[in-house]
C-alpha positions as CSV (number, residue, x, y, z in Angstrom):
1,X,-63.2,-130.5,37.9
2,X,-65.0,-127.5,39.2
3,X,-68.7,-127.8,40.2
4,X,-70.3,-125.4,37.8
5,X,-74.1,-125.2,37.7
6,X,-76.5,-123.1,35.5
7,X,-80.1,-122.8,36.1
8,X,-80.6,-119.4,34.1
9,X,-80.5,-120.9,30.8
10,X,-77.0,-119.8,29.6
11,X,-73.8,-121.4,31.1
12,X,-70.7,-119.2,31.7
13,X,-68.4,-118.7,28.8
14,X,-66.2,-121.8,28.1
15,X,-68.7,-124.2,29.6
16,X,-71.8,-126.0,28.3
17,X,-74.8,-127.9,29.8
18,X,-74.6,-131.7,30.2
19,X,-76.9,-134.5,31.2
20,X,-75.5,-137.6,32.7
21,X,-77.4,-141.0,32.7
22,X,-76.7,-142.7,35.9
23,X,-73.5,-142.6,38.0
24,X,-72.7,-139.8,40.5
25,X,-74.0,-137.0,38.4
26,X,-77.2,-138.8,37.3
27,X,-79.4,-136.6,39.4
28,X,-77.8,-133.2,38.7
29,X,-79.8,-130.6,36.9
30,X,-78.0,-127.5,35.5
31,X,-74.4,-129.2,35.6
32,X,-72.0,-127.7,33.1
33,X,-68.8,-129.1,31.6
34,X,-65.9,-127.5,29.9
35,X,-66.8,-126.9,26.2
36,X,-68.0,-126.7,23.5
37,X,-66.7,-129.1,22.2
38,X,-67.8,-131.7,24.7
39,X,-65.0,-134.0,25.7
40,X,-65.7,-137.6,24.5
41,X,-64.7,-139.1,27.8
42,X,-65.5,-137.5,31.2
43,X,-64.3,-138.9,34.5
44,X,-65.6,-137.9,38.0
45,X,-63.5,-138.6,41.1
46,X,-65.5,-140.6,43.7
47,X,-65.6,-139.6,47.4
48,X,-65.0,-143.2,48.3
49,X,-61.9,-143.4,46.1
50,X,-61.5,-144.3,42.3
51,X,-63.3,-142.7,39.3
52,X,-66.5,-143.0,37.4
53,X,-66.1,-142.7,33.7
54,X,-68.9,-141.3,31.4
55,X,-68.7,-141.5,27.5
56,X,-70.4,-138.9,25.4
57,X,-73.4,-140.2,23.6
58,X,-74.8,-137.3,21.6
59,X,-74.7,-133.4,21.5
60,X,-77.9,-131.6,20.7
61,X,-80.1,-128.7,21.8
62,X,-83.6,-128.4,22.8
63,X,-84.3,-125.0,21.4
64,X,-81.0,-123.0,20.8
65,X,-78.2,-124.3,18.6
66,X,-75.9,-121.8,20.2
67,X,-76.5,-123.6,23.4
68,X,-75.5,-127.2,22.9
69,X,-76.2,-129.9,25.4
70,X,-73.9,-132.9,25.8
71,X,-75.5,-136.1,26.9
72,X,-73.3,-138.8,28.6
73,X,-73.9,-142.5,29.3
74,X,-71.8,-144.3,32.0
75,X,-71.2,-147.4,29.9
76,X,-71.3,-147.0,26.3
77,X,-68.6,-146.0,23.6
78,X,-71.4,-145.0,21.1
79,X,-71.3,-141.5,19.7
80,X,-73.7,-139.8,17.4
81,X,-74.7,-136.2,16.7
82,X,-78.3,-135.1,16.6
83,X,-79.2,-133.1,13.5
C-alpha cells in the first residue's frame, strides 16, 4: 500500500482518514487508506518480515459526515458504526 498522508483536512479522492490503535501505524497522524468504504481487515507489511493485521472497529466523523474516519484495532474482530 502507498504511504498517503493528509494534514490539510481532506484526503485525496479515493482515500479516507484512518486512526490505528497500536501496531506499526499507532503513532501516525494524517494517514489515509483506500476508501470509503473502509476495508474490514487491513494488513501492514513489517520491515522485519511478516505482517501486522488491523481490524475495523468503527467508522465515524468528528465534524463532517462527508469525511469519514476509520478506526482500527490491532486485535479485535468487533465492528460497529457510530451514528
